[in-house]
N, C-alpha and C positions, 0 to 999 in steps of 0.2 A: 679418369677417362676424359679425353679432350672432346670439344664440340664436334670436330671433324669426324671422329670415330662414331659419336652418337648419330650424326647425320648419315654416315655410311650404313650403320645398322638399320636406321629407319628406312633408308632407301631400299635395302635388301628386303626388309619386312613388307614394305609397300609393294615391291615388285612381285614377291611371292603371293601376296594376297590378290593382286591384280591377275596373276596367272591362274590362280585357283578359280576366281570369279569368271575369267575368260573361258576356262574349260567347261564350267557349268553352263554358261550362256551358249557356248558352241554346241554342247550336247542337246540343248533345248531347241536350238534354231537350225541345226543341220538337217536338210531334207532327208526324210526316211524313205530312201529309194533302195530297192533290192534288185539283185540280178546283175550278171556281168554285162558290160557294154556290148551291144551287138548292133549290127546294121539295122536301120529301120526297115520294116517290111515294105515291100513294093506297094506303091499306091494302087488301091483297088479302083477299077473303073466305076464310074457313076452312070447309071441309066438315066439319061436326060428325060425319058418319057415317064419316069415314075412320078416325079414331082412331089414325092412324099416329104422330103426334108426341105423346110423353108427356114432360112436364117443366115447369119453371117458365115462366109467361107473363111475358115481358120487355116492359116499356113504356119507351119512350125519349122524354123531353122534350128536343127538340133546338132549338138556336138556329140558324136557317137563315142568319143573317147572318155566321156564323163561316166563315173560309176552310176549305174542305175538308169542309163539312157534308154535301154530297151523297155524297162518297166515304165518309164515316163511316157514313151510312145504308146504303150498299151493303155495307160490311164487316160491319155488325151483322147484316144479313139473311143474308149468306153464312155467317157463323160459327154463327148459330142453325140454319140448315139443315144444316150439317155435324154439328152436335150433336144433330140430330133433335128440335129444340125447336119449339114452336108458332111460327107466323109472328109476329115482334115487332110491337107496336103503336107507332105514331109520332105524337107530338103536337108541333106547331111552336109556338114562342113568337112573340110579337109585341111591339112597343114598348108597347102598352097592357096586355098580359098577358104578363109576362116569365117565367112558369113556374109560379106557384102554382096558378092555375085549371087548367092542363093536368095538373099532378100529381094534383090531386083527381079530375079526369076519368079519369085512368089507374087510380087506385085503384078508382073506381066501375065501371070496365070489367073488373075482375077481375085486375089485374096482381099478380104475386107479388113483383116487384121493380121499382121505378121508378128509371130511370137519368137523371141530369142530364147532358146532352151539351152543353157550352158552357163559358163562362168562370165566374168567381167569382160574377157577378151571377145567372146561371142557376142555379148550385148553391144560392145563398142562397134564391132564389125557390122552388125545388123543396123545399128543406129546411123552409121555412116551412109548407108544406102537410103534410109528412110528420112533423114533430115531434109527439110525443104519440101517434102511431099505432102500428100493429103490422106494417105492411108496410115492409121494408127499402128503403133508398135506396142507389144506387150512383152512381159518377161516371165519365164519359168526358171527361177534361179536354181542352178545346180552347180555352183562354183565354190571357190574358197572364200571370197569376200562378199559377193553378192551386193555390191555397193549401191547400184541404182535401186534395186529392189528394197533395200533397207530405207533409203531416202524417200521412196514412194509408199512405204508402209505395205508393200506386197507381202502376204504371208510366206514364211520360210519353211514351215513344217509339213505342209501337205500339198501335193499336186492338185488334189480335188479343190482345195480352197483357192489355190492359185488360178485354176481354171474358172472358178466362179468369177474372179476378177476379169479374166480374158473375155468371158461371155457377157457379163452383166456390169462391168465397171464403167466408169465415166472417162471420157476422153479429155485430156488437158494438154495445152501447149507448154512445153518447158524449154528453157535455154539449153544450148550446147556450147561447149568450149572447144577451141581449136588451138593446138600447140604446134609450132613449126620450128625446126632446127635452123636457126639463122647462121650459125657457124659451128662446125664440128671440131672435135678435139684432134690434135695432130701431135706426132712424136717429134723428136729432135731433128729428124731428117725431113720434116715438112710433110710427110705422108700421114694419112689418117691412121689412128691407132686401131689395133685389132678389134677393140670393143667400142669404137667410135660410132656415134650416131650418123645416119645418112644425111648429107647436106640437103636442105630443102624438104626433108621428110615432114609431112603435115599429118597430124593425128587428131582424131576427135576424142574428147573426154567429156563425160557426163557428170562426174563427181569432182575429182581432184587431179591436177597435174602437179608434180613436185620435182625439185632439184636439190640434191645434197644427200643428207642422212637417210631420208625416207626412200629415195631412189636407190641408193647403195644397198639398203636393206632388202628392197624388192629384187635387185639383181642377184643378191647372194642367197636368197631363199632356196632351199633344196626342194626340187619338184617332187621327189618321192615322199619327203616329209610333209609337203603340202597335201598330198593325197591321203596321208594317214591322219594328220591332226588339223588340217585346214589352215586358217589364217594365223594360228599360233606359230606356224613355221616362220612367218615374218618377224614375229616378236623375238624368236630365238636367233634369227639372223641379225637382228638389230643389236643384240648384246655385243656382237663382235665389233661394232662400230661406235660404241659408247665413248671411246677415248680417241676417236678420229679427229683430224684437224678441223678447225673452224674455217669457213669459206670467206674469202674476200669477194664481195659482189657489188655490182652496180645495178640498181633497180630503177626503171623508168616507168611511171604510171601515166597513162593517157597522154603520151607524147610530151610530158613535162621535162623538167630538168633531172638528169640522173642523180640518184642519191647513193653514196658509197656506204657500205655497212659490212659488218662481220657477223656471220650466223652459222648455224648448223644445217639448216634446211629452210627452203622457201617454197611455199605451196600456194597454188592458184586454184581456187575452188568454185564450183558451181553450186554445190551443197556440201554439208559438212559432217554428216553422220557416218561413222566408221564402225567396224565390227567391235564386239565387246562392250557396247554401250558408250563408246567414246564419241563425243561431239567436238571435233577440232575447230570447226568454224560455226560458232553458235548463231551468228547473225546472217549466215548465208541462206538465201532463198532461191529455190530452183527455177523460179520464173520471174525474177525481178529485173532482168536485163543487164545485170552487172556481175562481175566476178569479185570474190573476196580473196585478198592476198594476206597470207600469214607468214611473217618472218619469225623463225624459231631459233632461239639461241640458248646455250648453256655454257657456264664456266664452273670451275671448281670441282670437276670430276663427278663422282656419284652424287655429291651434295646438290650440284646444279641440276642433274637429271631428276633427283627427288623433288626439288622445288618445281621443276617443269611439269612433272606429273601432277603435282598439287594444283598448278595453274590450269591444266586441262580439266581436272575434276571440278574445280571451282567454276570455270566458265561454262561447263556443261550444265551446272546447276543454276546458271544465271548470275553468278557472283564474279566480281572483278577485284583483283589485287593491284592497286596502283602505287604501292609503296616503292620508294626509290631504292636503288642498290640491290635489286634482285639478281641472282646469279643464274636463274632459269626463267625465261620470259617468252611470251608470244606477243608480237606487235601486229596489229591488224590495220588493213587499208582496203579501199574498194576502188575498182577501175573497170573500164570496158576493154582496155588494151594495156598490156605490159610487156616490157622487155627486161630480161634478166641476163646479165653478163658476169661470168665468174673467171677468176684467174686460175690458170692451171687445168681447167676442165673439171666437170663433175658429171655423175650419172643423173639421168632424168627419167621420169616415169609418167604414164598416163593411166589413171584408174587401175594401178597395180601391174601394168605391163611395161617392161623396160623399153626405153627408147635408145639407150646407149649413152656414151659420154659425149658431152658437148661443151662449147665455150659460151654460146649465147642461145637463149630460148625466147621465142616470141609467142605470146598467148593472147587470145581475144575471145569475146563472147558473140554468139549468134542468137539474138533474142527470139524466143518462141519458135525456134526452128523445127522442133520435133514434137509430134503428137504422140502421147503415150496413154495407154489404158491403165488407169489407176483405181484403187478402191474408192 
């Protein structure tokens, strides 16, 4: 039996073990919310003459399409009542208005803390409105990845525990990242492709923006499967891209000289903890004023992906493998501004939300721009 076959078998075994561990972790961390999603009840009027409830005014921007949204609203009302707080304000998101407008409305209504109750898309939309302001934002994670919540150590298993953070947590300033489509992908006729990104589109990201394999995986993940098995749907989508082509890219850090490279994926991160206990950017700090850039590459088919998985596990444990000749590797750099240009166009994503295909992506950090309520 040749070494290639042994490595292939090892890769399959590692992948199966990782999938089993991921399922166990997902079952432990998925919020236990019950009840079909329903519209949040209409806001009850508050008698200004009562003066009974003294405390912060909580406003919740809730995604009603998420499973258990109605139960979450009931729990928030109950916890606020038990804490003798004013009746919470609720603002529902829509497809057309995914949270930014609602968050601004909440601030205008006098909210002392604005809570994003939904997935990573809702969190990003609310953060877009809150960045640069003086009102803190909190998170009630009800999504697939719950990326920001994981990196802030917000509890994932109980709305009551999450509300304890909303009410009694500490406020901290964190960095936010911005990603802009500098050049979109076009077909042979010079017109934008059907799946092309919008030129000039600028999106906020709180955890990681990526281009290449990771973004293609996000774009191909089945929505119905995500609702059933959560973030594991991304893992299954990624299997289809294991033998995809390597990207030819030019990477410019902090307006320096462009560096040409070949890779599978390049990721620009504000922090690095992902679902399943994976730490992709071990040195990334959410409030250090810089972004961490990871260039990910593999060769040699499954053997390269097996070695890459080993690299991720090792760096998550604080170990580094600097041996030459690796066929699966992650190279790290740091910058406040970066431009990434790829030949032929590639998919891009921000915090798990697709941006579309593009030729060039610009990303930069906005230090300390967002106040968040954390444990």
